[in-house]
C-alpha positions as CSV (number, residue, x, y, z in Angstrom):
1,M,5.4,13.2,-25.1
2,V,7.8,12.0,-22.3
3,F,6.7,14.6,-19.7
4,K,3.1,13.6,-20.4
5,K,4.0,9.9,-19.9
6,V,5.8,10.7,-16.9
7,A,2.8,12.8,-15.4
8,L,0.3,10.2,-16.5
9,L,2.4,7.4,-14.8
10,M,2.3,9.4,-11.4
11,M,-1.5,9.9,-11.6
12,R,-2.5,6.4,-12.5
13,C,-0.1,3.5,-13.5
14,L,2.1,3.2,-10.5
15,G,-0.2,4.5,-7.8
16,I,-3.5,3.4,-9.2
17,S,-4.9,6.6,-7.9
18,K,-8.6,5.9,-8.8
19,Q,-9.1,3.1,-6.1
20,P,-12.9,1.9,-6.0
21,T,-14.2,1.9,-2.6
22,L,-17.5,0.5,-1.2
23,P,-17.4,1.9,2.3
24,A,-18.1,-0.6,5.0
25,P,-20.1,0.0,8.1
26,P,-18.0,1.4,10.7
27,A,-17.1,-1.1,13.3
28,E,-17.8,-0.1,16.9
29,T,-14.6,1.3,18.2
30,A,-12.4,0.6,21.2
31,E,-13.0,2.1,24.4
32,S,-11.3,5.6,24.4
33,S,-8.0,6.1,26.2
34,S,-5.7,8.8,27.0
35,I,-3.7,8.6,24.0
36,D,-6.6,8.8,21.7
37,V,-7.1,12.2,20.2
38,E,-10.1,13.5,18.4
39,I,-10.1,16.3,15.6
40,C,-13.2,17.4,13.5
41,G,-14.7,13.9,14.7
42,S,-11.7,11.9,13.4
43,K,-10.0,9.2,15.7
44,G,-6.4,9.3,15.8
45,I,-3.4,9.6,17.8
46,G,-0.8,12.4,18.5
47,L,2.3,11.5,17.3
48,S,5.7,12.2,19.0
49,D,6.7,14.9,16.5
50,G,3.1,16.7,16.8
51,R,1.4,15.1,13.9
52,F,-2.1,13.9,14.1
53,L,-2.5,10.4,12.6
54,A,-6.1,9.4,11.9
55,Y,-7.0,5.8,11.8
56,T,-10.4,3.8,11.5
57,E,-11.5,0.1,12.7
58,R,-13.3,-2.5,10.8
59,G,-14.3,-6.0,11.6
60,V,-14.3,-6.8,15.3
61,P,-13.9,-3.8,17.7
62,M,-9.9,-3.6,18.7
63,N,-10.6,-4.2,22.4
64,K,-12.6,-7.5,21.5
65,S,-10.3,-8.7,18.8
66,N,-8.0,-11.8,18.7
67,Y,-6.0,-10.1,15.9
68,T,-5.4,-6.8,15.1
69,V,-3.8,-6.1,11.6
70,I,-2.7,-2.7,10.5
71,V,-3.3,-2.1,7.1
72,V,-1.3,0.4,5.1
73,H,-2.8,1.9,2.0
74,G,-1.0,2.7,-1.2
75,F,-0.7,5.8,-3.2
76,G,-3.5,8.3,-3.8
77,S,-5.6,6.2,-1.3
78,S,-6.7,6.4,2.4
79,K,-7.8,4.7,5.3
80,E,-11.2,4.6,3.4
81,M,-9.9,2.0,1.3
82,N,-11.6,-1.5,1.2
83,F,-10.3,-4.6,1.9
84,M,-13.1,-7.2,0.9
85,A,-13.1,-9.7,3.6
86,S,-16.6,-9.7,4.8
87,Q,-17.8,-8.8,8.1
88,D,-19.0,-12.4,9.1
89,F,-15.4,-13.7,8.1
90,L,-13.8,-10.9,10.3
91,E,-16.1,-11.7,13.2
92,E,-15.5,-15.4,13.0
93,L,-12.0,-15.1,13.3
94,K,-12.3,-12.0,15.5
95,I,-10.1,-9.7,13.4
96,C,-9.9,-5.8,13.7
97,L,-8.5,-4.1,10.6
98,L,-6.8,-0.9,11.7
99,L,-6.6,1.2,8.8
100,F,-4.8,4.8,8.9
101,D,-4.2,7.7,6.8
102,R,-0.7,7.9,5.9
103,A,1.2,11.4,6.7
104,G,-0.6,13.7,4.3
105,Y,-3.4,11.6,3.4
106,G,-7.2,11.9,4.2
107,E,-7.1,13.3,7.6
108,S,-3.7,12.7,8.8
109,D,-1.0,15.7,9.2
110,P,1.6,15.9,6.1
111,N,5.1,15.1,7.1
112,P,7.5,17.6,5.4
113,K,10.2,15.2,6.3
114,R,8.8,12.0,5.1
115,S,11.5,9.2,4.7
116,L,11.5,5.4,4.8
117,K,12.3,5.6,8.3
118,S,9.3,8.1,9.4
119,E,6.9,5.8,7.5
120,A,8.2,2.7,9.5
121,S,8.3,4.7,12.8
122,D,4.7,6.0,12.1
123,I,3.5,2.5,12.1
124,E,5.3,1.3,15.0
125,E,4.1,4.4,17.1
126,L,0.6,3.9,16.2
127,A,0.8,0.1,17.5
128,D,2.5,1.5,20.6
129,K,-0.1,4.3,21.2
130,L,-3.0,1.9,20.8
131,Q,-1.1,-0.7,22.9
132,L,-1.3,-3.5,20.5
133,G,1.7,-5.3,22.5
134,S,5.2,-6.3,21.8
135,K,4.3,-7.8,18.2
136,F,1.7,-6.8,15.5
137,F,0.5,-7.8,12.1
138,V,1.0,-5.6,9.3
139,L,-0.6,-5.7,5.6
140,G,0.7,-3.3,3.0
141,V,-0.9,-2.7,-0.3
142,S,0.7,-1.8,-3.6
143,L,2.9,1.4,-2.8
144,G,1.7,1.1,0.7
145,C,4.1,-1.8,0.9
146,Y,7.4,0.6,1.1
147,P,6.6,1.3,4.7
148,V,6.3,-2.3,5.3
149,W,9.7,-3.1,3.8
150,G,10.9,-0.3,6.2
151,C,9.5,-2.4,9.1
152,L,11.1,-5.3,8.2
153,K,14.4,-3.7,8.0
154,R,14.3,-1.6,11.3
155,T,11.9,-3.2,13.3
156,P,11.5,-6.8,12.5
157,N,11.3,-8.0,16.3
158,R,8.2,-6.1,16.3
159,L,6.3,-7.9,13.6
160,A,3.9,-10.9,14.4
161,G,3.5,-11.5,10.8
162,V,3.5,-9.6,7.3
163,A,1.7,-9.6,4.1
164,L,2.8,-7.7,1.1
165,V,-0.4,-7.5,-1.5
166,V,0.6,-6.5,-5.1
167,P,4.0,-4.8,-3.7
168,Y,5.4,-2.4,-6.1
169,I,9.1,-2.7,-7.5
170,N,11.5,0.1,-6.9
171,Y,13.7,-0.2,-10.0
172,K,16.5,1.4,-8.1
173,W,16.9,-1.7,-5.8
174,P,20.6,-2.6,-6.6
175,S,20.0,-6.3,-6.7
176,L,17.4,-6.3,-9.6
177,P,18.8,-8.0,-12.5
178,S,19.3,-5.7,-15.7
179,D,17.9,-8.5,-18.0
180,L,14.6,-8.3,-16.3
181,T,14.4,-4.7,-16.3
182,K,15.9,-3.4,-19.4
183,D,13.0,-3.5,-21.5
184,D,10.6,-2.6,-19.0
185,Y,9.2,0.6,-19.8
186,R,8.2,1.2,-16.3
187,K,11.8,1.4,-15.3
188,G,12.5,4.6,-17.8
189,L,9.2,6.1,-16.8
190,S,9.7,5.8,-13.0
191,H,13.2,7.3,-13.2
192,W,11.8,10.2,-15.3
193,A,8.9,10.7,-12.9
194,V,11.3,10.8,-9.7
195,F,13.4,13.3,-11.6
196,V,10.6,15.4,-12.4
197,A,9.2,15.5,-9.2
198,S,12.5,16.3,-7.4
199,H,13.6,18.9,-9.7
200,A,10.7,20.4,-11.6
201,P,7.8,20.3,-9.1
202,R,6.4,23.5,-10.3
203,L,6.3,22.4,-13.8
204,L,4.8,19.2,-12.6
205,Y,2.0,21.0,-10.5
206,W,1.2,22.9,-13.4
207,W,0.7,19.8,-15.7
208,L,-1.5,18.3,-13.1
209,T,-3.6,21.2,-12.7
210,Q,-3.9,22.5,-16.2
211,K,-7.1,22.3,-18.3
212,L,-5.7,22.6,-21.6
213,F,-4.8,18.7,-22.1
214,P,-6.3,15.7,-20.5
215,S,-3.8,14.6,-18.0
216,S,-5.7,11.7,-16.0
217,T,-8.3,10.4,-18.2
218,V,-6.1,8.5,-21.0
219,L,-5.7,5.8,-18.5
220,D,-9.2,4.9,-17.4
221,R,-9.9,1.2,-17.8
222,N,-7.0,1.0,-20.5
223,P,-6.1,-2.7,-20.9
224,A,-2.5,-1.6,-21.7
225,F,-2.5,-0.5,-17.7
226,F,-5.5,-2.8,-16.2
227,S,-6.0,-6.5,-16.4
228,R,-9.4,-7.7,-17.4
229,K,-10.4,-8.5,-14.0
230,D,-9.4,-5.1,-12.9
231,I,-11.4,-3.4,-15.6
232,E,-14.4,-5.4,-14.4
233,V,-13.6,-4.2,-10.7
234,L,-13.4,-0.5,-12.2
235,K,-16.9,-1.0,-14.2
236,I,-19.2,-2.2,-11.2
237,T,-17.4,-0.6,-8.2
238,P,-18.1,3.2,-7.3
239,G,-15.0,4.8,-6.6
240,Y,-13.3,8.2,-5.8
241,Q,-10.3,10.1,-7.3
242,L,-8.1,11.4,-4.9
243,L,-5.8,13.0,-7.6
244,S,-8.5,15.0,-9.2
245,Q,-7.4,18.4,-10.2
246,N,-9.5,20.3,-7.7
247,K,-7.7,18.2,-4.8
248,V,-4.2,18.5,-6.7
249,R,-4.5,22.3,-6.7
250,D,-4.3,22.4,-2.7
251,K,-0.4,22.6,-2.7
252,T,-0.4,20.6,0.7
253,V,-2.1,17.4,-0.9
254,F,-0.1,18.0,-4.0
255,D,3.6,18.2,-1.9
256,S,2.5,15.2,0.2
257,L,1.7,13.1,-3.1
258,R,4.9,14.3,-4.4
259,R,7.0,13.5,-1.6
260,D,5.4,9.9,-1.2
261,F,6.3,9.2,-4.7
262,V,9.9,10.5,-4.5
263,V,10.6,8.4,-1.2
264,A,9.0,5.4,-2.7
265,F,10.9,5.4,-6.1
266,G,14.1,7.2,-4.9
267,K,17.3,5.6,-3.6
268,W,16.8,3.8,-0.6
269,D,19.2,3.4,2.5
270,F,19.0,-0.6,2.0
271,D,18.3,-3.2,-0.3
272,P,15.4,-5.3,0.6
273,L,16.7,-8.1,-1.3
274,E,19.2,-8.3,0.9
275,L,17.2,-8.6,4.3
276,C,17.7,-11.5,6.7
277,N,14.6,-13.7,7.6
278,P,12.8,-12.0,10.7
279,Y,11.4,-15.5,11.5
280,P,14.3,-17.9,11.6
281,Q,12.6,-20.3,13.9
282,R,9.5,-20.2,11.4
283,E,7.4,-18.7,14.3
284,S,5.7,-16.5,11.6
285,A,5.9,-15.6,8.0
286,V,6.3,-12.9,5.6
287,H,3.8,-13.4,2.5
288,I,3.8,-12.0,-1.0
289,W,0.5,-11.9,-2.9
290,Q,0.7,-11.1,-6.8
291,G,-1.9,-11.2,-9.3
292,H,-0.7,-13.4,-12.4
293,E,-2.1,-10.7,-14.9
294,D,-0.8,-7.7,-12.7
295,K,0.0,-4.8,-15.3
296,V,1.4,-2.5,-13.0
297,V,3.8,-4.7,-11.3
298,P,5.2,-7.6,-13.6
299,V,4.8,-10.9,-12.3
300,Q,8.4,-11.8,-13.4
301,L,9.9,-9.5,-11.0
302,Q,7.8,-10.4,-8.2
303,R,9.0,-14.1,-8.6
304,H,12.7,-12.7,-8.8
305,V,12.0,-10.8,-5.3
306,S,10.5,-14.0,-3.5
307,G,13.3,-16.1,-5.4
308,K,15.8,-13.9,-3.7
309,L,14.2,-14.2,-0.3
310,P,13.5,-17.7,0.1
311,W,12.1,-17.3,3.6
312,I,9.2,-15.5,1.6
313,R,6.0,-17.3,1.1
314,Y,4.9,-16.4,-2.4
315,H,1.3,-16.7,-3.7
316,E,-0.1,-15.9,-7.2
317,V,-3.6,-15.4,-7.9
318,P,-4.0,-16.9,-11.5
319,D,-6.5,-14.4,-13.0
320,G,-5.6,-11.6,-10.7
321,G,-4.6,-8.3,-11.6
322,H,-3.6,-5.4,-9.4
323,L,-6.6,-4.9,-7.6
324,L,-6.5,-8.0,-5.6
325,V,-8.1,-6.4,-2.5
326,Y,-11.3,-6.1,-4.2
327,D,-11.5,-10.1,-4.3
328,S,-13.2,-11.2,-1.1
329,D,-12.0,-14.7,-1.6
330,V,-8.4,-13.6,-1.9
331,C,-8.6,-11.0,0.8
332,E,-9.9,-14.1,3.3
333,A,-7.3,-16.4,2.1
334,I,-4.6,-13.3,2.8
335,L,-5.8,-13.1,6.4
336,R,-6.1,-16.7,7.0
337,S,-2.6,-17.3,6.0
338,L,-1.4,-13.8,8.0
339,V,-3.0,-14.5,11.3
340,L,-3.4,-18.4,11.5
341,G,-0.7,-19.5,9.4
342,E,-2.8,-21.6,7.2
343,D,-1.6,-22.7,3.8
344,P,-3.5,-20.9,1.1
345,P,-5.8,-23.2,-1.5
346,Q,-3.5,-24.9,-4.2
347,M,-4.7,-22.5,-6.9
348,Y,-2.7,-19.9,-5.5
349,T,0.4,-21.8,-6.0
350,P,2.5,-20.1,-8.8
351,Q,2.8,-22.3,-12.0
352,C,6.2,-21.4,-13.1
């Protein structure tokens, strides 16, 4: 029973592998440069270690934009994830959303040496190869926030502004108080999941690919794991499932997902709650956006994180769940606060 919960946790609860997408029309891409490479029609760059990193642009073309925002997708997602800011809005502010496939996802090559450092390095190298300048904006979603924490630790001087949208919590962060986590079932399950993924990968692979017992449908639209608004999104939005059995049978896909999970929920070489303010002169800001009704990441823990880091601007969506990126009003408020420094509407101020 415990192992079944662990497998389910990896497949759905913590990563939200069933991420609905509404593919937006591709934006006109920037003019090709010598650092761009194209493999099987995919736009991308060659990294210094030889890996291919695929990316796509949405909104205003990169070479015509006032702001380029690197968007970092979560677990079980890809550069095809949607961020529901309208095309009209992106054109009005002249924003280019630069979405890329993290290592081993979509069309990007896997990284057998994936780490906190390598994830942050991929973002920095992407920015440099595409000549985004000395500073760039970064927006992380869910599990895709751990590479952004890595950027805040290792390259804070490169960040023009940061948005962490429904950032997951690693229960191994030393500064998390036990009184907030001792009764949280997610803590025990995440520890078990990391143990199984690290020490019994063959057993995990068998469980996720076998057909005798259901291993992925139990949590679909389950109110124990999704808020009311999340369930509404899942009902009306066509989606895909990266972690289908057919795809997980590909050992390369399985190994990439497993490494991603272990790095995210394993022991880190720094504690995010001890980071220093990257903007001591208030020249920009780091934002956290959290859904009050989020059942994947507890709002109490998110409030604790922002309380420990008072330089973070914390915003809470009253009826929001974990799928905030499918709310166009929220997405546009996120971008306005990130690139323009505007204060979000009063409704997003947490009511403690």
